[in-house]
C-alpha positions as CSV (number, residue, x, y, z in Angstrom):
1,M,25.7,9.7,-12.6
2,Y,24.6,10.6,-9.0
3,T,24.8,8.2,-6.1
4,P,21.7,7.7,-3.9
5,A,23.5,9.6,-1.1
6,Q,24.1,12.6,-3.4
7,L,20.5,12.6,-4.5
8,Q,19.3,12.4,-0.9
9,E,21.3,15.5,-0.1
10,I,19.8,17.3,-3.1
11,I,16.3,16.3,-2.0
12,E,16.9,17.3,1.6
13,N,18.1,20.8,0.5
14,A,15.0,21.1,-1.8
15,I,12.7,20.2,1.1
16,Q,14.2,22.7,3.4
17,N,13.8,25.4,0.8
18,V,10.1,24.9,0.3
19,P,8.4,28.1,1.5
20,Y,5.3,27.2,3.5
21,P,3.1,30.1,4.6
22,S,3.5,31.0,8.3
23,H,-0.2,31.5,8.9
24,P,-2.4,29.8,10.0
25,E,0.4,28.3,12.0
26,R,-1.4,25.1,13.1
27,L,-2.2,24.3,9.4
28,Y,1.4,24.6,8.1
29,Q,3.5,23.6,11.2
30,P,2.5,19.9,10.9
31,I,3.6,19.9,7.3
32,S,7.0,21.3,8.1
33,Y,7.2,18.8,11.0
34,I,6.5,15.6,9.0
35,M,8.6,16.7,6.1
36,S,11.5,17.3,8.4
37,L,11.3,13.8,10.1
38,G,13.6,12.4,7.4
39,G,13.4,8.8,6.2
40,K,15.3,7.3,3.4
41,R,13.7,9.5,0.7
42,I,13.6,6.5,-1.6
43,R,10.7,7.6,-3.7
44,P,11.9,11.1,-4.6
45,A,15.4,9.6,-5.1
46,L,13.8,7.2,-7.7
47,V,12.3,10.2,-9.5
48,L,15.8,11.8,-9.8
49,M,17.5,8.5,-10.7
50,A,15.1,7.9,-13.5
51,A,15.7,11.4,-14.8
52,D,19.4,10.9,-14.4
53,L,19.3,7.7,-16.5
54,F,18.4,9.8,-19.5
55,G,21.0,12.5,-18.7
56,A,18.4,15.1,-17.7
57,D,19.1,18.3,-15.8
58,L,18.1,17.2,-12.3
59,N,16.8,20.8,-11.5
60,K,14.0,20.1,-13.9
61,A,13.0,16.9,-12.1
62,I,13.1,18.3,-8.5
63,P,9.5,19.6,-8.6
64,A,8.4,16.0,-9.5
65,A,10.5,14.6,-6.7
66,L,9.0,17.0,-4.2
67,A,5.5,16.2,-5.4
68,I,6.1,12.5,-4.8
69,E,7.7,13.0,-1.4
70,T,5.0,15.4,-0.3
71,F,2.2,13.1,-1.4
72,H,3.9,10.1,0.4
73,N,4.1,12.1,3.6
74,F,0.5,13.2,3.3
75,T,-0.5,9.5,3.1
76,L,1.6,8.8,6.3
77,I,-0.3,11.4,8.2
78,H,-3.6,9.9,7.3
79,D,-2.4,6.3,7.7
80,D,-1.3,7.1,11.2
81,I,-4.8,8.5,12.0
82,M,-6.4,5.3,10.6
83,D,-4.0,3.1,12.5
84,N,-4.1,5.2,15.7
85,A,-0.3,5.2,15.6
86,P,1.3,7.3,18.3
87,L,4.7,7.4,16.6
88,R,6.2,8.1,13.2
89,R,9.9,7.6,12.7
90,G,10.3,7.5,16.5
91,K,8.6,10.9,17.0
92,P,5.0,11.7,18.0
93,S,2.7,11.4,15.0
94,V,1.1,14.5,13.6
95,H,-2.4,13.7,15.1
96,E,-0.8,13.1,18.5
97,K,0.8,16.6,18.5
98,W,-1.9,18.6,16.8
99,G,-5.1,16.5,17.1
100,V,-6.9,14.5,14.5
101,N,-8.9,17.3,12.9
102,N,-5.7,19.4,12.4
103,A,-3.9,16.4,11.0
104,I,-6.6,15.7,8.5
105,L,-6.6,19.3,7.3
106,S,-2.8,19.5,7.1
107,G,-2.8,16.3,5.1
108,D,-5.4,17.8,2.7
109,V,-3.2,20.8,2.1
110,M,-0.2,18.6,1.4
111,M,-2.1,17.2,-1.6
112,V,-2.5,20.7,-2.8
113,E,1.2,21.4,-2.2
114,S,2.0,18.3,-4.3
115,N,0.1,19.7,-7.2
116,K,1.8,23.1,-6.8
117,H,5.1,21.3,-7.1
118,L,4.0,19.5,-10.3
119,S,2.8,22.8,-11.8
120,M,6.4,23.9,-11.8
121,L,7.3,21.3,-14.5
122,D,7.9,22.2,-18.1
123,T,4.6,22.5,-19.9
124,A,5.8,20.1,-22.6
125,V,5.8,17.2,-20.0
126,L,3.1,18.5,-17.6
127,K,0.1,16.7,-19.0
128,D,1.8,13.3,-19.0
129,A,3.3,14.0,-15.5
130,L,-0.1,14.9,-14.1
131,N,-1.7,11.8,-15.5
132,T,1.0,9.6,-14.0
133,F,0.8,11.4,-10.6
134,N,-3.0,11.2,-10.4
135,A,-3.1,7.5,-11.4
136,T,-0.4,6.8,-8.8
137,A,-2.2,8.7,-6.0
138,Q,-5.5,7.1,-6.8
139,G,-3.9,3.7,-6.8
140,V,-2.4,4.2,-3.3
141,C,-5.8,5.2,-1.9
142,E,-7.4,2.1,-3.5
143,G,-4.7,0.0,-1.9
144,Q,-5.3,1.5,1.5
145,Q,-9.0,0.9,1.1
146,L,-8.5,-2.8,0.2
147,D,-6.1,-3.3,3.1
148,M,-8.8,-2.0,5.5
149,E,-11.5,-4.2,3.9
150,F,-9.2,-7.3,4.1
151,E,-9.1,-6.9,7.9
152,E,-12.8,-7.6,8.1
153,R,-12.8,-10.5,5.7
154,D,-12.3,-14.2,6.6
155,F,-10.9,-15.2,3.2
156,V,-8.5,-13.2,1.0
157,S,-6.8,-14.9,-1.9
158,I,-3.1,-14.6,-2.6
159,E,-3.9,-12.9,-5.9
160,E,-6.0,-10.3,-4.1
161,Y,-3.2,-9.7,-1.5
162,I,-0.6,-9.2,-4.2
163,N,-2.9,-6.7,-6.0
164,M,-3.4,-4.8,-2.7
165,I,0.3,-4.4,-1.9
166,R,0.9,-3.5,-5.6
167,L,-1.6,-0.6,-5.1
168,K,-0.7,0.4,-1.6
169,T,3.1,0.2,-1.9
170,A,4.4,-0.6,-5.3
171,V,2.6,1.8,-7.6
172,L,4.2,4.7,-5.8
173,L,7.7,3.4,-6.7
174,G,6.6,2.7,-10.3
175,G,5.0,6.1,-10.5
176,A,8.1,7.8,-9.2
177,M,10.2,6.2,-11.8
178,K,7.8,6.9,-14.6
179,L,7.5,10.5,-13.6
180,G,11.3,10.9,-13.6
181,A,11.5,9.4,-17.1
182,Q,8.7,11.6,-18.4
183,V,10.3,14.7,-17.1
184,A,13.6,13.7,-18.8
185,G,11.7,13.4,-22.1
186,A,11.9,9.6,-22.4
187,T,9.6,7.8,-24.8
188,A,6.3,6.4,-23.6
189,E,7.8,2.9,-23.9
190,E,10.9,3.8,-21.9
191,A,8.7,5.4,-19.2
192,E,6.5,2.3,-19.0
193,Q,9.6,0.0,-18.7
194,L,10.8,2.0,-15.8
195,Y,7.3,1.9,-14.3
196,Q,7.3,-1.9,-14.5
197,F,10.7,-2.0,-12.9
198,G,9.5,0.2,-10.0
199,E,6.2,-1.6,-9.5
200,N,7.8,-5.1,-9.4
201,I,10.6,-4.1,-7.1
202,G,8.0,-2.5,-4.9
203,I,6.0,-5.8,-4.7
204,A,9.2,-7.8,-4.0
205,F,10.2,-5.3,-1.3
206,Q,6.8,-5.7,0.5
207,L,7.0,-9.5,0.3
208,Q,10.5,-9.3,1.8
209,D,9.0,-7.2,4.5
210,D,6.4,-10.0,5.2
211,I,9.2,-12.5,5.5
212,L,11.5,-10.3,7.7
213,D,8.6,-9.6,10.0
214,V,8.7,-13.3,11.0
215,Y,12.4,-14.3,10.3
216,G,14.3,-11.0,10.6
217,D,16.8,-10.0,13.2
218,P,15.0,-7.2,15.2
219,E,18.3,-5.4,15.8
220,K,19.1,-5.2,12.1
221,F,15.5,-5.1,10.7
222,G,14.6,-2.2,13.0
223,K,11.1,-3.5,13.8
224,Q,9.5,-5.9,16.2
225,V,9.7,-9.4,14.8
226,G,6.3,-11.1,14.8
227,G,4.2,-7.9,14.7
228,D,2.2,-9.2,11.8
229,I,1.5,-12.5,13.6
230,I,0.3,-10.6,16.8
231,A,-2.0,-8.4,14.6
232,N,-3.3,-11.5,12.6
233,K,-2.3,-9.5,9.5
234,K,-3.1,-11.3,6.2
235,T,0.4,-11.4,4.8
236,L,1.6,-13.7,2.0
237,L,2.9,-16.1,4.6
238,L,-0.4,-16.4,6.5
239,L,-2.4,-16.8,3.3
240,K,0.0,-19.5,2.0
241,L,-0.2,-21.4,5.3
242,K,-4.0,-21.3,5.2
243,E,-3.9,-22.6,1.6
244,L,-1.6,-25.6,2.5
245,A,-2.3,-26.5,6.1
246,G,-4.3,-29.6,7.1
247,D,-7.4,-29.4,9.2
248,S,-5.8,-29.9,12.6
249,D,-3.1,-27.3,11.8
250,L,-5.8,-24.8,10.7
251,Q,-7.6,-25.4,14.0
252,E,-4.3,-24.7,15.8
253,L,-3.9,-21.5,13.7
254,E,-7.4,-20.4,14.6
255,K,-6.6,-21.0,18.3
256,Q,-3.4,-18.9,18.0
257,S,-5.3,-16.1,16.3
258,V,-7.2,-15.4,19.6
259,S,-4.2,-16.0,21.9
260,Q,-3.2,-13.1,24.1
261,D,0.1,-14.8,25.0
262,F,2.0,-13.0,22.2
263,E,5.3,-14.7,22.7
264,D,3.6,-18.1,22.5
265,K,1.6,-17.0,19.5
266,I,4.6,-15.9,17.5
267,S,6.5,-19.1,18.4
268,N,3.6,-21.5,17.6
269,T,2.7,-19.7,14.4
270,T,6.3,-19.7,13.2
271,L,6.4,-23.5,13.9
272,L,3.5,-23.9,11.5
273,Y,5.2,-21.7,8.9
274,N,8.3,-23.9,9.2
275,K,6.3,-27.2,8.9
276,Y,4.9,-26.1,5.5
277,N,8.1,-24.4,4.2
278,I,6.3,-21.1,4.0
279,R,9.5,-19.1,4.2
280,E,11.0,-20.8,1.2
281,L,7.7,-20.4,-0.8
282,A,7.4,-16.7,0.0
283,T,11.1,-16.2,-0.9
284,T,10.5,-17.8,-4.3
285,E,7.5,-15.5,-4.9
286,M,9.6,-12.4,-3.8
287,R,12.4,-13.4,-6.2
288,N,10.0,-13.8,-9.0
289,Y,8.9,-10.2,-8.7
290,S,12.5,-9.0,-8.2
291,E,13.4,-10.9,-11.4
292,K,10.6,-9.2,-13.3
293,A,11.8,-5.9,-12.2
294,F,15.4,-6.4,-13.3
295,N,14.2,-7.9,-16.6
296,A,12.3,-4.7,-17.3
297,L,15.4,-2.6,-16.4
298,S,17.6,-4.8,-18.5
299,A,15.3,-4.3,-21.5
300,L,15.7,-0.5,-21.2
301,A,17.8,0.8,-24.1
302,V,20.1,2.9,-21.9
303,P,23.9,2.3,-21.5
304,E,24.5,-0.2,-18.7
305,E,26.8,2.2,-17.0
306,R,24.0,4.6,-16.5
307,K,21.9,1.9,-14.7
308,R,24.6,1.1,-12.2
309,E,23.5,3.3,-9.3
310,L,19.9,2.2,-9.7
311,I,20.9,-1.5,-9.7
312,L,23.1,-0.9,-6.6
313,L,20.2,0.8,-4.7
314,S,17.7,-1.9,-5.7
315,N,20.1,-4.6,-4.5
316,Q,20.5,-2.8,-1.2
317,L,16.7,-2.6,-0.8
318,M,16.4,-6.4,-1.6
319,N,19.2,-7.5,0.7
320,R,18.2,-6.0,4.0
321,E,19.6,-7.8,7.0
322,H,17.9,-11.0,8.2
């Protein structure tokens, strides 16, 4: 069994050895740039971990891992354009360096590159792998669209929000695991169990992100605490508060939503969260999805020893510093 650190090294080496054309330079340079910015490489690592669960030769799974990581970075280029984000992993975003039109075009080519990686898979698994990849990619785009629509809506239900984060974030983790299982020759049932594990751990991870945005230690969390509150982002915490708050507190929340005193806004909104035990309710919801994930993994008929590294990685993801 490989550790996540070993898999990350394998992935980094594979990424560095992808031969992008040198011309036109402004089309391919941005791809090399964003692919070299690093990150935790969680998604391609999950592809390889899933393949490793079934004792597969990891070399056979590397094209699928590269396809998932290339697609993920393609979505980051386009997300940064939509969000007008100047930075990505502490460096200038692609559209800041090369302009929006170039960034769009380079992103488009990354989708082609993802399919080129997939085409390197064994023909025996290629059809199933393509179906999984396409369903995953389509789901991520649907999630992004819903997220944008929710910004313009006054009311979003908790059920709708969970479905949005499932599509935007979690299906990529589920798809990565399913892809790795398929490449390894797992049964359809085994691949689906791993998909359920990945999807549910992905939802739990995003819910944890919502909680840490309000209650995390910025030094350990690595992000500005209260960013979602400043942006009036419809997170689980805000939706739960709107569901439970009395009229006077809803009026206070409305007042805070237009406040330009961000420090005050974070403080007053957090007080409302505390009043209605929102942190505890959100943590319960997060744990429910985490439990669903581990139940799916537990039901997988693979020796427990082979699951050890995956369980360790998942526990690390779900125990980020507060």
